[in-house]
C-alpha positions as CSV (number, residue, x, y, z in Angstrom):
1,M,-34.8,-20.2,22.7
2,I,-34.0,-23.7,21.6
3,E,-35.9,-23.2,18.3
4,L,-33.9,-20.0,17.6
5,I,-30.6,-21.7,18.2
6,S,-31.8,-24.5,16.0
7,K,-32.6,-22.1,13.2
8,V,-29.3,-20.3,13.5
9,G,-27.5,-23.7,13.5
10,S,-29.4,-24.6,10.4
11,G,-28.2,-21.4,8.7
12,V,-24.7,-22.1,9.7
13,V,-24.8,-25.6,8.3
14,A,-26.4,-24.3,5.1
15,G,-23.6,-21.7,4.8
16,I,-21.0,-24.4,5.2
17,M,-22.6,-26.7,2.7
18,Y,-23.0,-23.8,0.2
19,S,-19.4,-22.7,0.6
20,L,-17.9,-26.1,0.3
21,S,-20.0,-27.1,-2.7
22,S,-19.1,-23.8,-4.5
23,Y,-15.4,-24.4,-3.8
24,A,-15.6,-28.0,-5.0
25,K,-17.2,-27.2,-8.3
26,K,-14.4,-24.8,-9.4
27,K,-11.2,-26.1,-10.8
28,D,-7.8,-24.8,-9.6
29,Q,-9.2,-22.4,-7.1
30,E,-7.5,-21.5,-3.8
31,F,-9.7,-21.8,-0.7
32,D,-10.8,-18.4,0.5
33,W,-11.3,-18.4,4.3
34,V,-12.9,-15.0,4.3
35,K,-15.6,-16.0,1.8
36,F,-16.1,-19.2,3.7
37,V,-16.6,-17.5,7.0
38,S,-18.7,-14.7,5.6
39,T,-21.0,-17.2,3.9
40,I,-21.4,-19.0,7.2
41,G,-22.1,-15.7,8.9
42,F,-24.7,-14.8,6.4
43,G,-26.4,-18.2,6.9
44,A,-26.4,-17.6,10.7
45,F,-27.9,-14.2,10.1
46,V,-30.6,-15.6,8.0
47,G,-31.3,-18.2,10.6
48,L,-31.4,-15.5,13.3
49,V,-33.9,-13.4,11.3
50,H,-35.9,-16.5,10.5
51,G,-36.2,-17.5,14.1
52,S,-36.5,-14.1,15.8
53,I,-38.9,-12.2,13.4
54,G,-40.9,-15.3,12.4
55,L,-40.4,-14.9,8.7
56,D,-40.3,-18.1,6.7
57,L,-36.8,-19.0,5.5
58,S,-37.1,-17.8,1.9
59,A,-38.6,-14.5,3.1
60,A,-35.8,-14.0,5.6
61,N,-33.2,-14.8,2.9
62,A,-34.8,-12.4,0.4
63,L,-35.1,-9.6,3.0
64,L,-31.5,-9.8,3.9
65,I,-30.3,-10.0,0.3
66,N,-32.5,-7.0,-0.6
67,L,-31.0,-5.1,2.4
68,G,-27.5,-5.8,1.1
69,A,-26.5,-8.0,4.0
70,V,-24.2,-10.2,1.8
71,P,-21.6,-7.5,1.1
72,I,-22.0,-6.1,4.6
73,V,-21.3,-9.5,6.3
74,E,-18.3,-10.0,3.9
75,N,-16.9,-6.6,4.6
76,V,-17.2,-7.1,8.4
77,C,-15.4,-10.5,8.0
78,K,-12.7,-8.9,5.9
79,A,-12.2,-6.1,8.4
80,I,-11.9,-8.6,11.3
81,W,-9.6,-10.9,9.2
82,R,-7.3,-7.9,8.5
83,K,-7.1,-7.0,12.2
84,L,-6.4,-10.6,13.3
85,V,-4.0,-11.7,10.5
86,P,-1.1,-9.3,9.9
87,G,-0.1,-8.6,6.3
88,N,-3.6,-8.9,4.8
């Protein structure tokens, strides 16, 4: 169980680092919280698959990308955001 939590945590950290580095490289861009949270969610999902199914990290990432998990995670985050933040 500790190993699974560690892998999910690693996915979360990877999502944070990817989001922040993508934001930092673009000039005059507003910070998009929905993309930030969805990237973290995708990282956590990859970590969960990596830890629970036993796939190596690159295979878990490829599997989820091929299954269309990126837009699905982003759509779920947007739906939750719209419910929580009025006017969006």
